[in-house]
N, C-alpha and C positions, 0 to 999 in steps of 0.2 A: 930269270928265264926270258929269252928273246922271242918275240912274236913278230915274225916277218909275214907280210901279206902273201908273199909268194908261196910260203908253206901252206897257208890256209887255202889258196887257190888249188894247190895240188891235192890236199886232203879232200876238199869238197869235190873236185872233178873226179878223183879216183873213186869216191863213194857214190856219186850220182849220175855220171854221164851215161853209163850203160843202161840203167833202169829208168831214168827220168829224162834223158836227152837234154840235160841242163848243165851249163857251165857257168862258173864264177869267173868274172873278168874285171880287170882294173879299168876304171873309167876316168872321167875328168872331174868337173866341178860338182855335178849333180848325179845322184844315183838313179838308176832306172831298171825296170825289168822289161825285157823285150822277148815276146814269144817267137818261136821259129817262124820264118817266112820264106818267100822265094829266094831271097838273097843269102839267108843264113839258115841252115837246116837244123839248128838246135836252139833251145831257149837260152837266154842270157840274163844272169843277175850281174848287173854292172854297178860296182860300188865306187864311192867318191875318193879321189885324191890319195889313194894308197893307204888309207887309214884302216887298220885291222878292225877297229870297232865299227866302222861304217860297213865293212864286209859282213860282220856278224849280224848287224842290224838288218841288212837287206836279206840275208839268208833267213833270218827269223820271219820276215814277212813272207818269204817263199814257203816256209814251213807251215804257216797259217793258211795260205791259199790252197783251196781245193782244186781238183782237176779242171773244172771249167774256168775258174779265175786265172789259172796258169796259162790259159790261152789268150788272155787279154793283156795289153800293154799296162804296166804298173798294176796288174791284177784287177784293173777296172776301178780302183779306189780313187776317191777324191783326195786332194791334198791342198790344204789352205796354207799358204806360206807364212813365214815368220811375221809377227805383227797382229796375231789373232786377238779378237775380243775375248772377254772372259767366257761368254756363252760358247763361242766357237772352240775355244781352248778346251772346255769341258767335253765337247763332242770329240775333239781330237784325242784327248786322253782316254776316252772310253774305247776307241778302236785301237789304241796303242798298248793297252794293258797286256793282251795275250802276246803280241810280237815281242814286247820287252821282257815278258816272262821267259819266253823261249830264248831270247838273246842272253838273259842272265844265266840260264842253264848252260847254254853253249859257251859263254865266257868262262864259267866255272869249270867246264869240261876241258878248257884249254889252259886253265890257270891264269886267265887274263882278267884284270880288274873290270868290274861292271859299275856303271853309274846310269841311273835312269835319265832319260832326256825328255824334258817338257817341250823342247824345241820351239821356244817362243821368247827369244832374246829381246825383240824390239816391240813387244806388245804394250798395251796401255796399262797393264797391271803385272804383278809378279806372281806367276803360278806357284802353287804350294808343292814344291818338289818332294818334301817329306811325305805329305799325304799321298801323293801319286806313288811314291816308292812303297808305301804300305799296301796300296792296291795291287801293285805288281807282285809284291811278296805274297799276298793272299792268293794270287793266281798261280804262282810257283807252287804253293802248298797244294792247291787243287790238282795241278798237273801231276805232282808226285803221288797224290792219293789215287788218281785215276790211272797212272802209268804214263810214261813218256810216249807221245805219238811216234809212229814209225820213223819218219824222216828225222825228227829231233833225236831219237835214240840212235839211229844209224850214225849221224854226225857226232853226237856226244861220244859214242864209243870210239869212233875214229880219232877224234881230238884227244880223248883221254889216253889212247894208245900212243899217239905221236908224242904228246907232252908228258907222258908218264904220270898222269893224274889218277889218284885212286877213285874208286866208284863213288859217285855222288850220293850224299844223303841230305835230307832236308835241313838238318842242323848246321850245315855248312853255309846256309844262306842267312845273312844278317842284314837288318835294316840299319843303315848308318846315316 
């Protein structure tokens, strides 16, 4: 199955522009979320380098952000660049569990492979990717038990329809 970022842009925009005034757009080297302003009358999720996975990850952060956060650049979150210490990496992973759980759900909805990202390639230690994956998997389990949040469900349904993916079930999610 081919996953073109142009398809994801269309699916996202068709699903959310009318109700959320938000568009997914291709960007350059770094992703960013920009709320509407005087120059641009809609909110923008800008993903990096045309990577489908980058778009899904940025969408997942948008799905986590509540109405007030969606009025702030990059949702008002801090970001510590690559090269984090073990303590800072632990804090980073805490706030990444939910977005990466949403990303995993959306990836599965599109029939697209998912891999957790510890996003610390140049740190002074090696993050435990498998332990982080188990935390993300536990969050996926919680989300399935509680029911998918509205925006995650809306996009999951649209992705599944486009890519002809059957309804998701928890047993489809494996830690590898």
